[in-house]
N, C-alpha and C positions, 0 to 999 in steps of 0.2 A: 452502903447506900448513901451515906453522907458524902462519900467521895464522888459518887455519881452526881449528886446534886451540885456539888462544887464544880464538877467538870462541865455540867450543863450551863451553869451560870457563867463560867469563864468563857465558854464557847459563844454564848449569847452576847457577852460583852465584846468579844473579839469581832463578831459580825456587825454589831452596832458601830464599833469603832471604825471598821473597814468601810461601812456605808458613810459614816460621817467624814472620813478622810477623802472619799470620792467627791463629796459635795464641796469640801474645803479646798480642793485642788484649784490652782489658778487656771484660767482659760488659756488656750493656746495663743501665742503671740500673733497679732495681726500683721499684715504685710507692711513692710517698711517703705514701700513705693509711694511716692507722692500721688495724690489724686489729681487727675487731669481735668477736672471740672466737667463741663457739659459733653465734651468729646469722649469721656469715659464710657458713656452709654452706647456710643457707636463703635467703640473699640478701635478708634483711630488715634494715632499720636498727633502731636502738634504739627509735625512735619507733613503728615498725610493730609490734615485739614488745610494747611497752607497750600499744598500742591493742588488739591481739589478746587480751592478758591481761585488760584491762578488759572487753571484750565477752564473753569467756568467763565472767568473774565475774558480770556482769549476767544472763547467760542462766541460770547456775546458781541465782542468787537468785530469778529468776522461776519456775523449775521447782520450787524448794522452796516458794515461796509458793503456787503452784497446787496442789501436793500437799497442803500443810497445810490449805488452804481446803477441799478435798474430804474430807480425813481427819478434821478436827476441827470445822470450822465449817459444813460443807455440810449439806444436808438429809439427814435420817436415811432409811434404806431402809425401805420399806413392804412388809410381807409380805402377799401376797394368797393367801387360801384359795380354792382352786378345787375344784369338784366333780370326781370322777373321770371320766375320759373314757368316754363311752358309745359303743359301736359303733352305727353307723347300722343301723336296723331296715329292711332291704330286704323289701318285700312284693310278691307277684305275684298276679295273677288267674289261677287255674288253668286256666280255659277259653279264655284268649286270650294267655297268655304264650308267647313264642317260646323256642326251645331256648337262646338266649343268656341270656335272663332266668332260665330254670331253672338254668343253669350257675352263676349268682351265688349260689345257695344252698349252704350248707355241706354237704358230703357228696354233692353231685350233680355229676358230671363230665360231660364232653363226650358220651360214649357213652350214659349214662343220660338226659341231657337230650334227645338225639335220640330215644331210645326212648319217652320220655313224650309228646313231640309226635306221634310216629308212631302211638302207641296212641290218642291223642285223635282224630287224623284218621281212623283206621280204625274205631274203635268209637263215635265220637261224643263229645260233651262229658261231662265228669265230673258226676255227679248230686250228689256230696258230696265233701268233702275226703277221706273214707275211701276213695272210689273210686280215688284215686291209687295205692292198694296193688295194683290189678289189673295195674299195669305190672311186668313181671319185673325184679327188682333192687331194688324198694322194698318193704321189709317194715315191720312195726310200729315197729321201732326207728328206722329212717330217717324214717318219717312223723312220729313223735313229735318228732324233732329239728327237722324243718322246719315243723311245724304252725303255730307262731306267725307264720311268714312267708307263709302261704298264705291267700288270700281266694277266696271263691266267691260272687259277687253274685247269680247266677241259680240258686243252690241253695236248697233249702228252709231255713227258719230253723234247723232242727236241725243242718244241715251247715255252717253258717258258723263260721269260726274266731273265738274270743273276742277 
């Protein structure tokens, strides 16, 4: 039994020594490469940094040359005088226009356009542009507003729009 106690003590001592020897071991050697300063974080060598700087400088010079060419040496701007925009003059034939065509005129809505076509179908074609006033809802003010856009080819000469 004494031999067993001695064996246990020597085993304990060996494990303690092995643990101690692990902590006493030197750390692995660090890399012998020289540190490259701030470019080490980007993973670029000095040559890569120099190349990127040269490319950036060339691009900057090209941009400045392009801007300068257009600012000082390029063609001058030409101002173009244009006539004021003119609205399209939509004209309709009063005896053949559909309600959709009547609706294109300023001041004539959906209901009034249907009313004009229904009046023309019921009472016959308009004899003159002034006959359009027979439709309820079209007075002299409305007729005078739309008169330049009305045509009457089968009306007497006195009823045609100028």
